[in-house]
C-alpha positions as CSV (number, residue, x, y, z in Angstrom):
1,M,0.0,0.0,0.0
2,S,1.0,3.6,-0.3
3,Y,1.5,6.0,2.7
4,S,1.2,9.7,2.7
5,H,2.4,10.6,6.3
6,I,5.1,7.9,6.9
7,Q,7.5,5.9,4.8
8,V,7.6,2.2,5.1
9,Q,10.3,-0.1,3.7
10,S,9.7,-3.9,4.0
11,T,12.6,-6.0,5.4
12,G,11.4,-9.2,3.6
13,A,9.2,-12.0,5.1
14,V,8.8,-10.1,8.4
15,G,9.0,-6.5,9.5
16,A,9.3,-3.0,8.0
17,I,11.4,0.0,8.7
18,V,9.3,3.1,9.3
19,T,10.7,6.6,8.8
20,G,9.3,10.1,8.6
21,I,7.8,10.0,12.1
22,D,8.6,11.3,15.6
23,L,6.9,8.9,18.0
24,A,6.8,11.6,20.7
25,T,4.5,13.7,18.5
26,F,2.5,12.5,15.5
27,T,-0.9,13.0,14.0
28,D,-4.0,10.7,14.0
29,E,-3.5,10.2,10.3
30,A,0.1,9.0,10.8
31,F,-1.1,6.6,13.5
32,A,-3.8,5.2,11.2
33,E,-1.0,4.4,8.7
34,L,1.1,2.8,11.5
35,Q,-1.9,0.5,12.3
36,E,-2.1,-0.6,8.7
37,A,1.6,-1.2,8.5
38,F,1.6,-3.2,11.7
39,A,-1.1,-5.5,10.4
40,E,0.7,-6.0,7.1
41,H,4.3,-6.4,8.3
42,S,4.0,-7.8,11.9
43,V,7.0,-5.8,13.2
44,L,7.7,-2.1,12.9
45,F,11.3,-0.8,13.3
46,F,12.0,2.9,14.1
47,R,15.4,4.7,14.3
48,D,16.6,7.9,16.1
49,Q,13.7,8.2,18.5
50,V,14.2,10.3,21.7
51,L,11.6,9.2,24.2
52,T,11.1,9.7,27.9
53,P,9.4,6.8,29.8
54,D,6.2,8.9,29.8
55,Q,6.3,9.3,26.1
56,H,7.0,5.6,25.6
57,L,3.9,4.9,27.7
58,Q,1.8,7.4,25.8
59,F,2.8,5.8,22.5
60,A,1.9,2.3,23.9
61,E,-1.4,3.4,25.2
62,R,-2.6,4.5,21.8
63,W,-2.5,0.9,20.8
64,G,-4.4,-0.5,23.8
65,E,-4.2,-1.6,27.4
66,I,-0.8,-2.2,28.9
67,N,0.0,-5.7,30.2
68,V,2.1,-5.3,33.4
69,N,4.6,-8.1,33.2
70,R,4.5,-10.1,36.5
71,F,8.0,-11.6,36.2
72,F,10.3,-8.9,34.9
73,A,12.0,-6.3,37.0
74,A,10.3,-2.9,36.4
75,V,11.9,0.5,35.6
76,E,12.1,2.6,38.8
77,N,8.9,4.6,39.2
78,Y,7.4,3.0,36.1
79,P,5.8,-0.4,37.0
80,S,4.3,-0.7,33.5
81,I,7.8,-0.7,31.9
82,A,10.0,-3.7,32.2
83,E,13.7,-3.3,32.2
84,V,15.5,-5.7,29.8
85,K,19.1,-5.5,30.8
86,K,22.4,-7.4,30.6
87,E,25.4,-5.9,32.5
88,K,28.9,-6.2,31.2
89,E,29.9,-8.7,33.9
90,Q,26.9,-11.0,33.2
91,K,27.1,-14.0,30.8
92,F,23.4,-14.7,30.2
93,N,20.8,-12.5,28.6
94,I,17.0,-12.4,28.6
95,G,15.3,-13.9,25.6
96,G,18.3,-15.7,24.2
97,G,16.4,-18.2,22.1
98,W,13.4,-18.4,19.8
99,H,10.2,-17.6,21.6
100,T,6.9,-15.8,21.6
101,D,6.0,-13.7,24.7
102,H,3.0,-14.7,26.9
103,L,2.0,-17.7,24.9
104,Y,1.3,-19.3,28.3
105,D,-1.6,-16.9,29.1
106,Q,-5.2,-17.7,28.4
107,I,-5.4,-14.4,26.5
108,P,-1.9,-13.9,25.2
109,A,-0.4,-10.4,24.9
110,M,-0.7,-8.7,21.5
111,G,2.9,-7.6,21.4
112,S,5.7,-5.6,22.9
113,I,7.3,-2.2,22.2
114,L,11.1,-2.4,23.0
115,Y,13.1,0.9,23.1
116,A,17.0,0.9,23.1
117,L,18.7,3.1,25.7
118,E,22.2,1.5,25.9
119,I,23.7,-0.6,23.1
120,P,27.0,-2.5,22.9
121,P,29.4,-1.3,20.3
122,V,29.0,-4.6,18.4
123,G,26.3,-7.3,18.6
124,G,23.2,-7.4,20.6
125,D,20.9,-7.8,17.5
126,T,17.4,-9.3,17.6
127,L,16.2,-11.9,15.2
128,F,12.6,-12.0,14.1
129,A,10.8,-14.7,12.2
130,S,7.4,-14.7,10.6
131,T,5.1,-17.5,11.8
132,C,2.7,-16.6,9.0
133,A,5.2,-17.0,6.2
134,A,6.2,-20.3,7.9
135,F,2.7,-21.5,7.6
136,D,2.4,-20.5,4.0
137,T,5.5,-22.6,3.1
138,L,4.3,-25.8,4.6
139,S,2.9,-28.6,2.5
140,D,-0.9,-28.7,2.0
141,G,-1.0,-32.1,3.8
142,L,0.8,-30.8,6.9
143,K,-1.3,-27.6,6.9
144,E,-4.5,-29.8,6.9
145,T,-3.2,-31.9,9.8
146,L,-2.2,-29.0,12.0
147,L,-5.4,-27.1,11.4
148,G,-7.3,-29.5,13.7
149,M,-4.7,-29.6,16.5
150,R,-4.1,-27.7,19.7
151,A,-0.9,-27.3,21.9
152,V,-0.2,-27.0,25.6
153,H,2.0,-24.1,26.8
154,S,3.4,-23.1,30.2
155,S,5.3,-20.5,32.2
156,R,6.3,-22.9,35.0
157,H,9.6,-24.2,33.5
158,T,10.8,-20.7,32.7
159,F,9.7,-18.4,35.6
160,G,8.6,-20.9,38.3
161,A,10.4,-21.9,41.5
162,N,11.8,-25.1,39.9
163,S,13.0,-23.4,36.7
164,K,16.7,-23.8,36.0
165,R,17.7,-20.1,35.7
166,P,21.2,-18.9,36.1
167,A,21.9,-17.4,39.5
168,E,22.6,-14.0,37.9
169,F,19.0,-13.8,36.9
170,E,17.7,-13.5,40.4
171,D,17.6,-9.7,40.4
172,R,15.9,-9.6,37.0
173,F,12.9,-11.9,37.7
174,S,10.4,-12.1,40.6
175,N,7.1,-13.6,41.6
176,E,7.9,-17.2,41.1
177,D,4.7,-18.1,42.9
178,L,2.7,-16.5,40.0
179,A,4.2,-18.9,37.4
180,T,1.2,-21.2,37.4
181,Q,-0.1,-20.4,33.9
182,D,-0.9,-23.2,31.5
183,A,-2.8,-22.6,28.4
184,I,-4.1,-24.6,25.4
185,H,-4.3,-22.8,22.1
186,P,-4.8,-23.9,18.4
187,V,-1.6,-24.8,16.7
188,I,-2.8,-22.7,13.7
189,I,-4.5,-19.4,14.6
190,T,-6.1,-16.9,12.3
191,H,-4.4,-13.5,12.9
192,P,-7.0,-11.0,14.2
193,L,-5.7,-8.1,12.2
194,S,-4.4,-9.6,8.9
195,G,-6.6,-12.7,8.6
196,R,-3.5,-14.8,7.8
197,K,-2.9,-18.2,9.2
198,S,0.0,-18.4,11.8
199,L,1.9,-21.2,13.4
200,Y,1.3,-20.7,17.1
201,V,4.0,-22.8,18.8
202,N,7.5,-22.0,20.0
203,P,10.4,-23.7,21.8
204,G,10.3,-21.3,24.7
205,F,6.9,-22.1,26.1
206,T,5.2,-25.0,24.2
207,L,5.2,-28.3,26.0
208,R,3.3,-30.8,23.8
209,F,0.3,-31.2,21.5
210,D,-3.0,-31.5,23.4
211,G,-3.8,-35.2,23.8
212,W,-0.3,-36.3,22.8
213,T,2.6,-37.3,25.1
214,D,5.8,-35.3,25.3
215,E,7.6,-38.0,23.5
216,E,5.1,-38.2,20.7
217,S,5.0,-34.4,20.3
218,Q,8.7,-33.7,20.1
219,P,9.5,-34.9,16.5
220,L,6.8,-32.8,14.9
221,L,7.4,-29.8,17.2
222,Q,11.1,-29.9,16.4
223,F,10.3,-30.0,12.7
224,L,8.1,-26.9,13.1
225,Y,10.7,-25.1,15.1
226,Q,13.3,-25.6,12.5
227,H,10.9,-24.7,9.7
228,I,9.8,-21.4,11.3
229,G,13.4,-20.4,12.0
230,R,14.6,-20.8,8.4
231,P,16.5,-17.8,7.1
232,E,13.9,-17.0,4.4
233,H,11.3,-16.5,7.1
234,A,13.5,-14.2,9.3
235,Y,15.1,-10.8,9.6
236,R,18.0,-9.6,11.8
237,F,17.5,-6.1,13.3
238,Q,20.7,-4.2,14.3
239,W,20.0,-1.9,17.2
240,Q,21.2,1.6,17.7
241,K,20.6,3.9,20.7
242,G,17.1,5.4,20.1
243,S,15.9,2.4,18.0
244,M,12.5,0.9,18.7
245,A,10.9,-2.4,17.6
246,F,7.2,-3.1,18.0
247,W,6.3,-6.7,17.3
248,D,3.2,-8.8,17.1
249,N,3.3,-12.0,19.2
250,R,0.5,-13.6,17.1
251,A,2.6,-13.4,13.9
252,T,6.3,-13.6,14.9
253,W,9.0,-15.2,17.0
254,H,12.0,-13.2,18.3
255,W,15.5,-14.0,19.6
256,A,17.8,-11.6,21.5
257,V,21.3,-12.6,20.3
258,N,23.8,-12.9,23.2
259,D,27.1,-12.0,21.5
260,Y,28.3,-8.9,23.3
261,H,30.0,-10.2,26.5
262,G,31.8,-7.5,28.4
263,H,29.3,-4.8,27.4
264,T,26.0,-3.5,28.7
265,R,22.7,-3.7,26.8
266,R,19.7,-1.9,28.4
267,M,16.2,-1.6,27.0
268,H,12.8,-0.6,28.1
269,R,9.9,-2.9,27.1
270,I,6.1,-2.3,27.3
271,T,3.8,-5.2,26.6
272,L,0.2,-4.7,25.3
273,E,-2.8,-6.8,26.1
274,G,-4.3,-9.0,23.4
275,V,-7.5,-10.7,22.5
276,P,-8.4,-14.5,22.6
277,V,-6.7,-16.4,19.7
278,A,-8.8,-18.6,17.5
279,A,-8.3,-21.2,14.9
């Protein structure tokens, strides 16, 4: 489509770089174009934005209700903003593997708006993959099989008391007792904005197919994971200070690459409430 208030450049199977807009001050017309671009591209990337936490919140609130993350440490004085940080002396990062946020919730979050405050001189990129493009490139036979299936997802193994987190994560996560969420969702959902079919499983939170054992589920799940993460379905975003990424959890995976040991990476993340997902 054509845009008159913003410029949008597709990055391939997933995402688009948006220019010509200041996210601290923009018109209703520009916002309407952002909404269309978000539905079409699933991730929007912005550069050179200068936002206070209040302006970050104001931008997020235009899209919907904010989901206050119950596990992440919050920014001081801003409980609605999660701090995603890795210090230079730490070895492990948050989100270092393919995943989709909040898949374990009965009503999963729509997406997240991540803003870069401190970036390492090299590395610290984020990979994104299109679960819609991945569905499109499956065989017709496998599509037909998956359309009738559901999968079980959980937060317990990642955020619960028995999770195997590194000790250095202790100050970055809290509320282990709230990690009781299990949810069952269709393996193939219809995206509520674009109407496209999307593969709704991921290695971070999916346990098994509903009605299948763990052992029975793993071969097919592993095939789907490898398929979704194929290079032709993905894009690698290189962060700069002032960059922002806004992704749709119903249509994408993401992976924060952990390749900047000895440097700090600090981001602010706001998550938005979603709607029930349906086949």
